[in-house]
C-alpha positions, 0 to 999 in steps of 0.5 A: 520489516518484511512485508508481503502483499497477499491480496494486491489491489488491482486498479479497476476499470473506472481507473483505466477509464479515467486515464483513457479519458485524460489521454483522449484514448478511445480504443482498447488496444493499449489497455494492458500497458495502461493498466501497468502504468496505473499500477506503477503510478499507485506504487509511486504514490504509496512511496511518496505519501507513505500510505497504502492507497487501496486496501490490500491484505498484507503480512509483515514478519516481526521479532517475537517479544513482549514489547509493543511493535508497530507495523511498517505499513499504514493505514492499518484497517484490521489485524486479521491473524498472528502466527508464531514462526519457528526457526524451521519455518513452522507456523502456528496460529496464535489464539487471540488471548496470546497478543494485544492489538492497538489500531491508532488514530494515525493509522498505525497498527501495533501489537505485542505478544503475551508469552513470547517464544523464540523465533518470529511472528507473521502478522496478517492485516488489511491496510489502505486508505480506501477499499476501492478506487472511487473511495480514494480522495480526489487529489490522490486519484487524480495524481495517480492518473496524471502520473500514469498519463505523464509516463505514457506520453514520455514513453518514446522520448527520453523517458519519464523523469525519476520523480513525479512531475511538480503538478502530481507532487502538489496533489499528493503533498497534503497526504505525505507522511513525514517523520521527524528524526 
């Protein structure tokens, strides 16, 4: 799977306000680094849970064949378009009657091509648990804020640990997607 985020989620001002409140910061001088910490904490939460938290428009490239193929990103809210990508990179938008879509209850987006051609397909879709920060479940939101705060506090010490602190993991664990091999 090759995923490209076309329209990235940007933590809104309310997320920054929550982080500043948690840290007891009242000035705006550190807003840019705090926003970067929030973005990093969101990425860590997504890696830990296996789910994209805030809705984003993405694209994945898959082989062009007639079998059902699942997208690697979850939860998929909508598949927007499918392009045929030829060997030379030429893209052709496929008509809706050339493919089938299955949005599954577990958040998996799957599709299959009817009459595949050689090459690959590029699937554009919207994925994420919530369209905006305030729509995220409280535990996920609070874990992101706590991780960003933890990294802010550790910035001048020995540096933040490579894993989220146990208090953050406890908040995210119910949302973690595990696969049985």
